MARDO-902610 format. One record per residue (C-alpha): residue in three letters; residue number from 1; y, z, x; chain. Coordinates in steps of 0.5 Angstrom, whole numbers, plus 500, padded with zeros to 3 digits. Layout:
<recs>
REC/res/n/c2/c3/c1/chain
REC/ala/NUM/Y/Z/X/A
...
</recs>
This chain:
<recs>
REC/res/n/c2/c3/c1/chain
REC/unk/1/616/238/578/A
REC/unk/2/612/232/581/A
REC/unk/3/606/234/585/A
REC/unk/4/603/230/591/A
REC/unk/5/596/232/589/A
REC/unk/6/592/233/582/A
REC/unk/7/596/238/578/A
REC/unk/8/590/243/578/A
REC/unk/9/592/244/586/A
REC/unk/10/599/247/584/A
REC/unk/11/596/251/577/A
REC/unk/12/599/258/579/A
REC/unk/13/597/261/573/A
REC/unk/14/590/262/575/A
REC/unk/15/587/266/581/A
REC/unk/16/583/263/586/A
REC/unk/17/576/264/586/A
REC/unk/18/575/266/593/A
REC/unk/19/572/271/597/A
REC/unk/20/578/275/599/A
REC/unk/21/580/276/591/A
REC/unk/22/573/278/590/A
REC/unk/23/574/283/596/A
REC/unk/24/581/286/594/A
REC/unk/25/580/293/591/A
REC/unk/26/587/292/587/A
REC/unk/27/593/288/586/A
REC/unk/28/600/291/585/A
REC/unk/29/603/288/579/A
REC/unk/30/610/285/580/A
REC/unk/31/614/283/574/A
REC/unk/32/617/276/573/A
REC/unk/33/624/274/573/A
REC/unk/34/627/276/566/A
REC/unk/35/634/274/564/A
REC/unk/36/640/273/569/A
REC/unk/37/640/277/576/A
REC/unk/38/643/276/583/A
REC/unk/39/642/278/590/A
REC/unk/40/645/276/597/A
REC/unk/41/638/272/599/A
REC/unk/42/633/269/595/A
REC/unk/43/627/267/598/A
REC/unk/44/622/262/594/A
REC/unk/45/615/263/596/A
REC/unk/46/611/270/596/A
REC/unk/47/607/268/602/A
REC/unk/48/607/271/609/A
REC/unk/49/614/267/611/A
REC/unk/50/617/269/605/A
REC/unk/51/614/277/605/A
REC/unk/52/616/277/612/A
REC/unk/53/623/275/611/A
REC/unk/54/624/280/605/A
REC/unk/55/621/286/609/A
REC/unk/56/625/284/615/A
REC/unk/57/632/283/611/A
REC/unk/58/631/289/607/A
REC/unk/59/628/294/612/A
REC/unk/60/632/292/618/A
REC/unk/61/639/290/616/A
REC/unk/62/639/293/609/A
REC/unk/63/640/286/606/A
REC/unk/64/639/285/598/A
REC/unk/65/633/280/598/A
REC/unk/66/629/278/592/A
REC/unk/67/623/273/592/A
REC/unk/68/620/268/587/A
REC/unk/69/613/267/587/A
REC/unk/70/610/262/582/A
REC/unk/71/603/265/582/A
REC/unk/72/601/272/584/A
REC/unk/73/604/275/591/A
REC/unk/74/599/271/596/A
REC/unk/75/597/266/591/A
REC/unk/76/598/260/596/A
REC/unk/77/595/259/603/A
REC/unk/78/597/266/605/A
REC/unk/79/592/269/601/A
REC/unk/80/586/264/601/A
REC/unk/81/586/261/609/A
REC/unk/82/580/263/613/A
REC/unk/83/584/269/616/A
REC/unk/84/584/266/623/A
REC/unk/85/590/269/627/A
REC/unk/86/591/264/633/A
REC/unk/87/594/259/636/A
REC/unk/88/598/254/637/A
REC/unk/89/601/251/630/A
REC/unk/90/601/244/633/A
REC/unk/91/597/238/633/A
REC/unk/92/600/236/639/A
REC/unk/93/597/237/646/A
REC/unk/94/600/241/651/A
REC/unk/95/601/235/655/A
REC/unk/96/605/231/649/A
REC/unk/97/609/238/648/A
REC/unk/98/611/238/655/A
REC/unk/99/613/230/655/A
REC/unk/100/617/231/649/A
REC/unk/101/620/238/650/A
REC/unk/102/619/239/657/A
REC/unk/103/615/245/660/A
REC/unk/104/620/251/659/A
REC/unk/105/621/249/652/A
REC/unk/106/613/249/651/A
REC/unk/107/613/255/654/A
REC/unk/108/618/258/650/A
REC/unk/109/614/255/644/A
REC/unk/110/607/259/646/A
REC/unk/111/611/265/648/A
REC/unk/112/613/265/640/A
REC/unk/113/606/264/638/A
REC/unk/114/603/270/642/A
REC/unk/115/609/274/639/A
REC/unk/116/607/272/633/A
REC/unk/117/600/275/634/A
REC/unk/118/603/281/637/A
REC/unk/119/607/282/630/A
REC/unk/120/601/281/626/A
REC/unk/121/598/287/629/A
REC/unk/122/605/291/630/A
REC/unk/123/606/290/622/A
REC/unk/124/599/293/621/A
REC/unk/125/601/299/625/A
REC/unk/126/608/300/623/A
REC/unk/127/607/299/615/A
REC/unk/128/600/302/615/A
REC/unk/129/597/295/613/A
REC/unk/130/589/295/612/A
REC/unk/131/587/288/614/A
REC/unk/132/580/288/617/A
REC/unk/133/582/286/624/A
REC/unk/134/576/283/627/A
REC/unk/135/574/280/634/A
REC/unk/136/578/280/641/A
REC/unk/137/580/273/641/A
REC/unk/138/579/266/639/A
REC/unk/139/573/262/641/A
REC/unk/140/573/254/641/A
REC/unk/141/566/251/641/A
REC/unk/142/564/244/644/A
REC/unk/143/560/240/638/A
REC/unk/144/558/235/643/A
REC/unk/145/556/236/651/A
REC/unk/146/562/231/653/A
REC/unk/147/567/236/650/A
REC/unk/148/565/242/654/A
REC/unk/149/569/238/660/A
REC/unk/150/575/238/655/A
REC/unk/151/575/246/654/A
REC/unk/152/575/247/662/A
REC/unk/153/581/243/662/A
REC/unk/154/584/247/656/A
REC/unk/155/582/253/659/A
REC/unk/156/586/252/666/A
REC/unk/157/592/249/662/A
REC/unk/158/593/256/658/A
REC/unk/159/592/260/664/A
REC/unk/160/596/256/669/A
REC/unk/161/602/255/664/A
REC/unk/162/602/260/659/A
REC/unk/163/599/266/662/A
REC/unk/164/593/266/657/A
REC/unk/165/587/269/659/A
REC/unk/166/581/265/658/A
REC/unk/167/573/265/660/A
REC/unk/168/568/259/659/A
REC/unk/169/561/260/657/A
REC/unk/170/556/255/658/A
REC/unk/171/551/253/653/A
REC/unk/172/546/258/655/A
REC/unk/173/551/264/656/A
REC/unk/174/554/263/649/A
REC/unk/175/547/263/646/A
REC/unk/176/547/270/649/A
REC/unk/177/554/272/647/A
REC/unk/178/556/268/641/A
REC/unk/179/551/264/637/A
REC/unk/180/546/258/638/A
REC/unk/181/546/252/633/A
REC/unk/182/545/244/633/A
REC/unk/183/553/243/635/A
REC/unk/184/553/249/640/A
REC/unk/185/554/246/648/A
REC/unk/186/558/251/651/A
REC/unk/187/565/255/649/A
REC/unk/188/572/257/651/A
REC/unk/189/574/264/649/A
REC/unk/190/582/265/649/A
REC/unk/191/583/272/649/A
REC/unk/192/589/272/644/A
REC/unk/193/588/273/637/A
REC/unk/194/583/276/632/A
REC/unk/195/580/275/625/A
REC/unk/196/583/279/619/A
REC/unk/197/583/279/611/A
REC/unk/198/588/274/610/A
REC/unk/199/590/277/602/A
REC/unk/200/590/284/604/A
REC/unk/201/595/283/610/A
REC/unk/202/599/279/605/A
REC/unk/203/598/285/599/A
REC/unk/204/600/290/605/A
REC/unk/205/606/286/607/A
REC/unk/206/609/285/600/A
REC/unk/207/608/293/599/A
REC/unk/208/612/294/605/A
REC/unk/209/617/289/603/A
REC/unk/210/618/293/596/A
REC/unk/211/618/300/599/A
REC/unk/212/624/298/604/A
REC/unk/213/628/295/598/A
REC/unk/214/626/288/597/A
REC/unk/215/625/286/590/A
REC/unk/216/619/281/588/A
REC/unk/217/618/277/582/A
REC/unk/218/611/274/581/A
REC/unk/219/609/268/576/A
REC/unk/220/616/266/577/A
REC/unk/221/616/258/579/A
REC/unk/222/623/255/581/A
REC/unk/223/624/250/576/A
REC/unk/224/631/248/577/A
REC/unk/225/636/249/583/A
REC/unk/226/643/247/582/A
REC/unk/227/650/249/585/A
REC/unk/228/655/253/581/A
REC/unk/229/661/256/584/A
REC/unk/230/659/257/591/A
REC/unk/231/652/260/589/A
REC/unk/232/645/258/588/A
REC/unk/233/642/258/581/A
REC/unk/234/635/258/581/A
REC/unk/235/632/257/574/A
REC/unk/236/625/260/573/A
REC/unk/237/621/259/566/A
REC/unk/238/624/266/564/A
REC/unk/239/631/267/568/A
REC/unk/240/636/265/573/A
REC/unk/241/637/268/580/A
REC/unk/242/644/267/583/A
REC/unk/243/644/268/591/A
REC/unk/244/649/266/596/A
REC/unk/245/643/264/601/A
REC/unk/246/636/261/600/A
REC/unk/247/630/261/604/A
REC/unk/248/625/256/602/A
REC/unk/249/618/259/604/A
REC/unk/250/613/254/600/A
REC/unk/251/610/251/606/A
REC/unk/252/604/246/603/A
REC/unk/253/605/248/596/A
REC/unk/254/613/245/596/A
REC/unk/255/614/240/590/A
REC/unk/256/618/234/592/A
REC/unk/257/623/235/586/A
REC/unk/258/625/242/588/A
REC/unk/259/631/240/593/A
REC/unk/260/632/233/595/A
REC/unk/261/633/235/603/A
REC/unk/262/625/237/602/A
REC/unk/263/623/231/599/A
REC/unk/264/617/227/603/A
REC/unk/265/618/232/609/A
REC/unk/266/611/235/608/A
REC/unk/267/604/232/608/A
REC/unk/268/600/237/605/A
REC/unk/269/592/237/607/A
REC/unk/270/587/240/603/A
REC/unk/271/582/245/606/A
REC/unk/272/576/248/604/A
REC/unk/273/572/254/605/A
REC/unk/274/565/257/603/A
REC/unk/275/562/263/604/A
REC/unk/276/555/266/604/A
REC/unk/277/552/272/601/A
REC/unk/278/551/278/607/A
REC/unk/279/546/275/612/A
REC/unk/280/540/280/614/A
REC/unk/281/539/282/621/A
REC/unk/282/533/277/621/A
REC/unk/283/537/271/618/A
REC/unk/284/543/273/624/A
REC/unk/285/537/272/629/A
REC/unk/286/535/265/627/A
REC/unk/287/542/263/630/A
REC/unk/288/542/269/635/A
REC/unk/289/549/271/632/A
REC/unk/290/552/276/635/A
REC/unk/291/560/275/635/A
REC/unk/292/566/277/630/A
REC/unk/293/571/273/633/A
REC/unk/294/574/267/629/A
REC/unk/295/571/260/631/A
REC/unk/296/573/253/631/A
REC/unk/297/569/247/634/A
REC/unk/298/572/241/638/A
REC/unk/299/572/236/632/A
REC/unk/300/579/233/631/A
REC/unk/301/577/234/623/A
REC/unk/302/574/241/625/A
REC/unk/303/570/246/622/A
REC/unk/304/572/253/623/A
REC/unk/305/568/259/621/A
REC/unk/306/567/266/622/A
REC/unk/307/562/272/621/A
REC/unk/308/565/277/616/A
REC/unk/309/565/285/616/A
REC/unk/310/559/285/611/A
REC/unk/311/556/279/615/A
REC/unk/312/557/274/610/A
REC/unk/313/559/267/613/A
REC/unk/314/565/263/612/A
REC/unk/315/565/256/613/A
REC/unk/316/571/252/613/A
REC/unk/317/573/244/613/A
REC/unk/318/578/239/611/A
REC/unk/319/578/237/604/A
REC/unk/320/579/231/600/A
REC/unk/321/585/227/599/A
REC/unk/322/586/227/591/A
REC/unk/323/585/235/589/A
REC/unk/324/581/232/583/A
REC/unk/325/576/237/580/A
REC/unk/326/571/232/581/A
REC/unk/327/572/231/588/A
REC/unk/328/572/238/589/A
REC/unk/329/565/239/587/A
REC/unk/330/563/233/591/A
REC/unk/331/566/237/597/A
REC/unk/332/563/243/595/A
REC/unk/333/556/240/596/A
REC/unk/334/558/236/602/A
REC/unk/335/560/243/605/A
REC/unk/336/554/246/604/A
REC/unk/337/550/240/607/A
REC/unk/338/554/240/613/A
REC/unk/339/554/248/614/A
REC/unk/340/546/248/614/A
REC/unk/341/546/242/618/A
REC/unk/342/550/246/624/A
REC/unk/343/546/252/622/A
REC/unk/344/539/250/619/A
REC/unk/345/536/257/619/A
REC/unk/346/541/259/614/A
REC/unk/347/539/253/609/A
REC/unk/348/536/257/604/A
REC/unk/349/542/262/604/A
REC/unk/350/546/262/597/A
REC/unk/351/553/260/597/A
REC/unk/352/557/265/593/A
REC/unk/353/564/263/593/A
REC/unk/354/568/256/594/A
REC/unk/355/575/255/594/A
REC/unk/356/581/250/597/A
REC/unk/357/588/250/598/A
REC/unk/358/593/246/602/A
REC/unk/359/596/246/609/A
REC/unk/360/602/243/611/A
REC/unk/361/603/237/617/A
REC/unk/362/610/235/619/A
REC/unk/363/612/228/622/A
REC/unk/364/613/232/629/A
REC/unk/365/606/235/628/A
REC/unk/366/609/242/629/A
REC/unk/367/613/247/625/A
REC/unk/368/620/246/622/A
REC/unk/369/625/252/622/A
REC/unk/370/632/253/621/A
REC/unk/371/638/251/616/A
REC/unk/372/640/245/613/A
REC/unk/373/646/241/616/A
REC/unk/374/649/239/610/A
REC/unk/375/648/246/607/A
REC/unk/376/648/252/612/A
REC/unk/377/646/257/607/A
REC/unk/378/639/254/606/A
REC/unk/379/634/256/611/A
REC/unk/380/627/254/611/A
REC/unk/381/620/255/615/A
REC/unk/382/614/251/614/A
REC/unk/383/609/246/617/A
REC/unk/384/604/251/621/A
REC/unk/385/599/246/622/A
REC/unk/386/593/251/619/A
REC/unk/387/595/256/624/A
REC/unk/388/600/260/620/A
REC/unk/389/597/267/620/A
REC/unk/390/601/269/626/A
REC/unk/391/606/263/626/A
REC/unk/392/609/265/619/A
REC/unk/393/610/272/620/A
REC/unk/394/614/271/626/A
REC/unk/395/618/265/623/A
REC/unk/396/620/270/617/A
REC/unk/397/622/275/622/A
REC/unk/398/626/270/626/A
REC/unk/399/630/267/620/A
REC/unk/400/631/274/618/A
REC/unk/401/635/276/624/A
REC/unk/402/638/269/624/A
REC/unk/403/641/270/617/A
REC/unk/404/643/277/619/A
REC/unk/405/647/275/625/A
REC/unk/406/644/280/629/A
REC/unk/407/639/280/635/A
REC/unk/408/638/273/634/A
REC/unk/409/639/271/641/A
REC/unk/410/633/276/643/A
REC/unk/411/629/271/639/A
REC/unk/412/631/264/639/A
REC/unk/413/628/258/635/A
REC/unk/414/624/254/640/A
REC/unk/415/626/247/641/A
REC/unk/416/619/245/639/A
REC/unk/417/620/249/632/A
REC/unk/418/627/248/631/A
REC/unk/419/630/243/626/A
REC/unk/420/628/239/620/A
REC/unk/421/623/233/621/A
REC/unk/422/624/226/619/A
REC/unk/423/621/224/612/A
REC/unk/424/615/221/612/A
REC/unk/425/616/213/610/A
REC/unk/426/614/211/603/A
REC/unk/427/613/218/601/A
REC/unk/428/609/217/595/A
REC/unk/429/604/213/599/A
REC/unk/430/603/218/605/A
REC/unk/431/596/220/602/A
REC/unk/432/594/213/604/A
REC/unk/433/596/215/611/A
REC/unk/434/592/221/611/A
REC/unk/435/586/218/609/A
REC/unk/436/587/213/614/A
REC/unk/437/588/218/619/A
REC/unk/438/581/222/617/A
REC/unk/439/578/215/618/A
REC/unk/440/580/215/625/A
REC/unk/441/579/222/626/A
REC/unk/442/571/221/624/A
REC/unk/443/570/215/628/A
REC/unk/444/573/219/634/A
REC/unk/445/569/225/633/A
REC/unk/446/563/221/634/A
REC/unk/447/565/219/641/A
</recs>
């Protein structure tokens, strides 16, 4: 199948050399699909969306469901993200959302986002998932003095429209309660969300799904998808799965040739992460570090970072636009340079891990959830705009409820998320649009 980036970005035969993989105590083995099998609902993608859908379909509705994953379970973004359980999963401002969808539908969207945060916690408790929860919210830090006023406005908006508790901290206050650095000019604490070990959460969802009757197949990429006598036939490298209904849950790793309706509707973007070795007490004090909350700064091309449970430091940023290995190596060097410019006290601290993956953007700049108009037996959920940790499990649960035909009125799909987005024009050239956007964002971040 054709890929937008270099094939190495889609090579599911290899585990990602991440901190999360290195700190996963054990990995369950799931067999590849061999021969011909059938089920009621087939799910393409073994990440948060697919695993949550499988769990809820099997546990709550006793529906026969199987998951096809190209790599090992959690190989994609669900097992390699920064572990930020926060919101919102959109690149639109609150004003833009209200102008486009109205205040009430915007409120429903934010309510769904908060329900997603609560769902992650509930699944952890209900299914006994140990995912290393940290923090009591998310932090946004002004990277320039002028951006602190923006945080004030955002905090007031979150409180007034959506009932989300916030608090503002001046540069001095945050230096005492969070950290200090060359790009710290005050912060906003959003008291919603937390940090977690993303791969442990994905592995826990997989165990819960299988324990409740779902069947998971790893290393089973869908290479061909056809209709035969009213059934979907999903052909992998070693077998064929026939299903009455299908959920597409591949997000940024969706290949354009998988199904014609999903061609050119997603724009994957590379995100990179590095981690240090555990920092000593003296090294932490160099930047007065004293928070375990996940943090994003106010750059449009943002930096995101957090202190991990063993005091290793995680630092993330957007990546290159080719996926080539040599460009990844250049980004690795750039990431280290930028991290140590923001946190110069850690310039001599060794970097232990570097990895990258794909987040997913849509033309409407918000998630897309629903079923195909031309084939209502095909469902989908994608486009989490780098906020999938809470959004994707919620989408999986919601798809399960709608497919089962029960309780769906209790959790409708908000208008902000409902339906398929428009295709990107000149699909094979859409990376050039991303490059242009990155150039514009870099200039904007200088202001």
